[in-house]
C-alpha positions as CSV (number, residue, x, y, z in Angstrom):
1,X,-7.5,-0.9,39.0
2,X,-4.7,-1.6,41.4
3,X,-3.9,0.8,44.2
4,X,-1.2,3.4,43.8
5,X,0.6,6.1,45.7
6,X,-1.8,8.6,47.4
7,X,-4.8,6.3,47.1
8,X,-7.0,5.7,50.1
9,X,-6.3,2.5,52.1
10,X,-9.4,0.3,52.5
11,X,-9.6,-1.5,55.8
12,X,-9.8,-5.3,55.6
13,X,-13.1,-7.0,56.7
14,X,-13.1,-8.4,60.3
15,X,-15.3,-10.9,62.0
16,X,-18.4,-11.5,59.8
17,X,-18.1,-8.4,57.7
18,X,-18.3,-8.6,53.9
19,X,-15.3,-7.7,51.7
20,X,-16.2,-4.7,49.5
21,X,-14.3,-4.6,46.1
22,X,-14.6,-2.9,42.8
23,X,-16.2,-5.1,40.2
24,X,-15.6,-2.6,37.3
25,X,-13.1,0.1,36.5
26,X,-16.1,2.5,36.1
27,X,-17.2,1.9,39.7
28,X,-13.6,2.5,40.9
29,X,-13.5,5.8,39.0
30,X,-17.0,6.8,40.1
31,X,-16.4,6.0,43.8
32,X,-14.2,9.1,44.4
33,X,-16.7,11.3,42.6
34,X,-19.5,10.0,44.7
35,X,-17.4,10.5,47.9
36,X,-17.0,14.1,46.9
37,X,-20.7,14.5,46.1
38,X,-22.1,12.9,49.2
39,X,-19.3,12.1,51.6
40,X,-21.3,11.0,54.7
41,X,-24.0,9.1,52.9
42,X,-21.4,7.3,50.7
43,X,-19.6,6.3,53.9
44,X,-22.9,5.0,55.3
45,X,-23.5,3.0,52.2
46,X,-20.1,1.4,52.5
47,X,-20.9,0.5,56.1
48,X,-24.2,-1.1,55.0
49,X,-22.6,-3.1,52.3
50,X,-19.9,-4.3,54.6
51,X,-22.2,-5.2,57.5
52,X,-25.3,-6.6,55.8
53,X,-25.7,-6.3,52.0
54,X,-29.2,-7.7,52.2
55,X,-30.8,-5.6,55.0
56,X,-34.3,-5.9,53.8
57,X,-35.7,-3.5,51.2
58,X,-36.7,0.1,51.9
59,X,-37.0,3.3,49.8
60,X,-33.2,3.8,49.6
61,X,-31.8,0.3,49.6
62,X,-33.2,-2.5,47.5
63,X,-32.6,-5.2,44.9
64,X,-32.9,-3.8,41.4
65,X,-35.9,-5.0,39.4
66,X,-36.3,-6.8,36.1
67,X,-33.3,-7.3,33.9
68,X,-31.1,-5.4,36.3
69,X,-32.0,-7.6,39.3
70,X,-29.3,-10.2,38.4
71,X,-25.9,-9.8,36.7
72,X,-23.4,-12.3,35.5
73,X,-20.1,-11.9,37.2
74,X,-17.2,-14.4,37.1
75,X,-19.4,-16.8,35.3
76,X,-22.2,-16.8,37.9
77,X,-25.5,-15.0,38.3
78,X,-25.5,-12.7,41.3
79,X,-28.1,-10.4,42.8
80,X,-27.7,-6.7,42.0
81,X,-28.7,-4.2,44.6
82,X,-28.9,-0.4,44.8
83,X,-28.3,2.2,47.5
84,X,-29.5,5.7,46.9
85,X,-26.9,8.0,48.6
86,X,-28.4,11.3,47.4
87,X,-31.3,12.5,45.2
88,X,-29.3,11.4,42.2
89,X,-26.2,9.5,43.5
90,X,-26.3,5.7,43.4
91,X,-24.2,2.7,44.3
92,X,-25.0,-0.6,42.6
93,X,-23.4,-3.8,43.8
94,X,-23.5,-7.6,43.4
95,X,-23.7,-10.0,46.4
96,X,-21.3,-12.9,46.1
97,X,-22.3,-15.3,48.9
98,X,-19.6,-17.9,47.8
99,X,-16.8,-15.4,48.3
100,X,-18.5,-13.3,51.1
101,X,-17.8,-10.3,48.9
102,X,-19.7,-7.3,47.6
103,X,-18.7,-6.3,44.1
104,X,-19.3,-2.6,43.3
105,X,-20.5,-2.4,39.7
106,X,-21.5,1.3,39.7
107,X,-20.9,4.3,41.8
108,X,-22.1,7.6,40.4
109,X,-23.3,11.0,41.6
110,X,-25.6,11.1,38.6
111,X,-28.9,9.1,38.3
112,X,-28.4,6.0,36.2
113,X,-30.3,6.2,32.9
114,X,-31.2,2.4,33.1
115,X,-33.6,3.0,36.0
116,X,-35.4,6.1,34.7
């Protein structure tokens, strides 16, 4: 999904920050809905992904388990992590060490059925 008129402008990464990009069209569409649903927590999640996508696991930020723990993207297996931004809102992302990029694969204000 390429940017268009009236879209938000994402700041470029500086220093050792990670680049945060949409890995799927669904994540791009869901991001705005999630921002509306939980604005400040979604902004915090963005900051976490940008600063340190592997901060150590806790109750709201961790690598997904089982089949969801890894995902093929661009022909490579990448770790898939989740941040809980609200009681139901979630952000899923892949960590691409080679490109120093975080790829958003899901952003949703609704709880993903795959993890129920």
